[in-house]
C-alpha positions in Angstrom: 0.1 0.2 -0.1 1.3 3.6 -0.8 1.3 5.3 2.3 0.3 8.7 0.4 -2.9 7.2 -1.0 -4.7 8.5 2.0 -5.1 12.0 3.6 -3.6 11.6 7.3 -4.7 13.6 10.2 -2.0 12.1 12.9 -4.5 12.3 15.9 -1.9 11.2 18.5 1.9 11.9 18.6 4.4 13.3 21.0 7.2 15.9 20.3 10.0 15.6 22.9 12.5 18.6 22.7 15.1 18.8 25.4 15.5 22.5 25.1 12.1 22.5 27.4 11.4 21.2 30.6 11.2 17.4 31.0 10.4 15.4 34.3 11.4 11.9 34.7 8.1 9.6 35.3 9.0 6.8 37.5 12.7 7.0 36.8 11.8 7.5 32.7 12.9 10.3 30.4 12.1 9.5 26.7 14.9 10.3 24.0 14.5 13.6 22.0 11.9 13.3 19.2 11.7 16.8 17.4 9.4 18.4 15.0 12.1 18.0 12.6 12.4 14.1 13.5 8.8 13.7 13.2 8.4 15.0 9.8 11.4 13.2 8.6 9.7 10.1 9.8 6.1 11.0 8.0 7.8 11.6 4.7 6.1 9.7 2.2 2.7 10.2 4.2 -0.4 12.6 2.8 0.2 14.6 5.9 -2.5 17.3 6.6 -2.2 17.6 10.2 -2.2 16.0 13.9 -2.8 16.4 17.6 0.6 16.7 20.0 -0.3 15.2 22.8 1.6 15.9 26.1 3.3 13.0 27.8 3.5 12.3 31.4 7.3 13.3 31.3 5.9 16.8 30.3 3.5 17.4 33.0 2.2 20.7 33.0 5.0 22.5 30.8 3.3 24.6 27.4 6.4 26.2 26.2 7.5 23.2 24.3 3.8 22.6 23.0 3.6 26.2 21.8 6.8 25.9 20.1 6.2 22.7 18.5 2.4 23.9 16.8 4.4 27.0 15.5 7.0 24.9 13.9 4.4 22.4 12.5 2.2 24.9 11.5 -1.5 24.6 10.2 -3.3 21.6 10.7 -2.0 20.7 13.9 -3.4 21.0 17.2 -2.1 20.4 20.9 -3.6 18.1 23.7 -2.0 19.4 26.8 -1.9 18.5 30.7 -3.2 21.7 33.0 -3.9 22.2 36.7 -7.6 22.4 37.4 -6.7 26.2 38.9 -5.4 27.3 35.4 -7.3 30.9 34.9 -9.6 31.3 32.0 -6.8 34.0 30.7 -4.5 31.2 30.2 -6.9 28.8 28.6 -7.8 31.2 26.0 -4.3 31.9 25.4 -3.5 28.4 25.1 -6.8 28.1 22.5 -5.2 30.8 20.6 -1.7 28.7 20.0 -3.9 25.9 18.8 -4.5 23.6 21.8 -7.8 22.1 21.6 -7.9 19.0 24.5 -7.1 18.3 28.3 -5.4 15.0 28.9 -6.0 13.1 31.9 -3.2 10.8 32.2 -4.7 7.8 34.6 -2.0 5.1 33.5 1.2 7.3 33.9 0.2 10.3 35.8 2.0 13.7 35.3 -1.8 15.4 34.9 -4.3 16.7 36.9 -6.4 14.0 39.5 -9.3 12.6 38.1 -11.3 13.9 40.5 -11.4 16.9 38.8 -12.5 15.4 35.4 -16.2 16.3 35.6 -16.1 20.0 36.5 -12.7 20.6 34.3 -14.1 18.9 31.1 -17.5 20.9 31.5 -15.4 24.4 32.2 -12.8 24.0 29.2 -15.7 22.8 26.9 -17.9 25.8 27.8 -14.8 28.5 27.6 -12.9 26.9 24.6 -14.9 24.0 22.9 -12.2 21.7 24.2 -12.6 17.9 24.9 -10.8 15.8 27.9 -8.5 12.9 26.5 -7.9 10.0 28.9 -5.1 7.8 28.7 -6.5 4.9 30.8 -7.0 1.4 31.2 -10.2 0.3 30.1 -10.3 -2.3 33.2 -11.1 1.4 34.9 -13.9 2.4 32.7 -16.5 1.1 34.4 -16.2 3.0 37.7 -16.1 6.1 35.0 -18.8 5.2 32.8 -21.6 7.5 34.1 -19.2 10.2 34.4 -17.9 10.0 30.8 -21.4 9.9 29.0 -22.4 13.1 30.9 -19.5 15.0 29.4 -19.5 17.1 26.2 -16.5 15.5 24.3 -14.2 12.6 25.0 -11.5 10.6 23.6 -9.8 7.5 25.0 -6.2 6.5 23.7 -4.8 3.4 22.8 -8.1 1.5 22.3 -8.5 1.3 26.0 -5.3 -0.9 26.1 -7.1 -4.1 27.6 -9.5 -6.9 26.4 -11.1 -6.9 29.9 -12.6 -3.6 29.6 -13.5 -3.2 26.0 -17.2 -4.1 26.5 -17.0 -0.9 28.5 -15.1 1.2 25.5 -17.9 -0.2 23.2 -20.6 0.9 25.0 -18.7 4.7 25.6 -18.2 4.4 21.6 -22.2 3.9 21.1 -22.8 6.5 23.4 -20.4 9.2 21.5 -16.8 8.8 22.9 -13.9 8.5 20.7 -11.5 6.3 20.7 -7.8 6.4 19.1 -6.8 3.9 16.9 -3.1 4.2 18.4 -0.7 1.9 20.3 -1.4 -1.3 18.5 1.8 -2.4 20.0 0.6 -1.5 23.6 -3.0 -3.5 23.7 -3.7 -7.2 24.8 -6.2 -8.2 22.0 -6.3 -8.6 18.4 -6.6 -5.3 16.9 -8.4 -5.8 13.5 -11.3 -7.4 15.7 -11.4 -4.3 17.8 -11.3 -2.1 15.3 -14.5 -3.6 13.4 -16.6 -3.5 16.4 -15.6 -0.2 17.3 -16.1 1.1 14.1 -19.8 -0.8 13.8 -20.5 0.6 16.8 -20.1 4.0 15.9 -18.7 5.0 12.4 -17.6 8.4 14.1 -15.5 7.0 16.9 -12.1 6.0 15.8 -9.0 8.4 15.0 -5.8 6.8 13.6 -2.7 8.1 15.1 0.8 6.9 14.9 2.0 7.0 18.6 5.4 8.1 17.8 7.9 8.0 19.0 6.1 5.4 20.8 7.5 5.7 24.1 7.6 2.5 26.4 5.5 0.8 23.9 6.5 -3.1 24.2 6.5 -2.6 19.8 6.7 0.9 18.3 4.9 2.2 15.3 5.4 0.5 12.2 3.8 1.9 8.8 2.1 -1.5 8.7 -0.2 -0.1 11.6 -1.8 2.3 8.9 -2.2 -0.5 6.6 -3.9 -2.9 8.5 -6.4 -0.2 9.2 -7.2 0.1 5.7 -7.0 -4.0 5.3 -9.4 -4.4 8.1 -12.0 -2.0 7.0 -11.8 -1.2 3.6 -10.8 2.1 1.7 -13.9 4.2 2.1 -14.2 3.3 6.0 -10.6 3.7 6.5 -10.9 7.4 5.0 -13.0 8.4 8.5 -10.7 6.8 10.5 -7.4 8.3 9.0 -8.9 12.1 8.2 -12.7 13.0 8.8 -13.5 11.9 12.3 -10.4 13.6 13.9 -10.7 16.8 11.6 -14.2 17.2 12.5 -13.5 16.6 16.0 -10.5 18.7 16.4 -12.3 21.6 14.6 -10.0 21.4 11.2 -13.4 21.0 9.3 -16.9 22.2 10.0 
């Protein structure tokens, strides 16, 4: 398959630039992966935009993200981590810089505590139209289900990671929660079957991303992961997952 056959919004990747603050997470610090590194890796793709996602090791630093969005240019947006105490003025400043979501990292930490999720999610949506993103093991979704279905806009990373919680993830997708088709080397189940079930539950739910540079993943991203989406869903349905769904969700197209 030719990688440039499909327009791609890369819904999940990281920029790691040691010119900006990095915080060890459980003793882990990732290797550098700059904007130039990312764009070089994505040569050959028809890359029309993407979402730069803050990792646990970036905590509440915004400087690297604002810099990265300036360098990457139109079509790219940010998913950041913020304390619930952040001011409205700061939220609006970050919105002007291209940031469109707040991440709650239940898996690795580095973000605000989940007890602030409900109030914070409504606040950022009402103020700037942002959604919230959760890096969470699907086994924990049962306890969060009622909260999540009451929020205005939510996405969940890496197909929820665990087969054990997948039925709850599927129910959330049916209720309008978005699911990132990312991190195929992180999950403990068969990816094609999961993609089919999620797409059938809600054709708008899935958003593909590379998860580059795949920090701490048992298996890093390969070009075959994109090919797997096309092979599993077929070309027309894959177009939604590779571009339309995320472009709509992140506000690139009306």
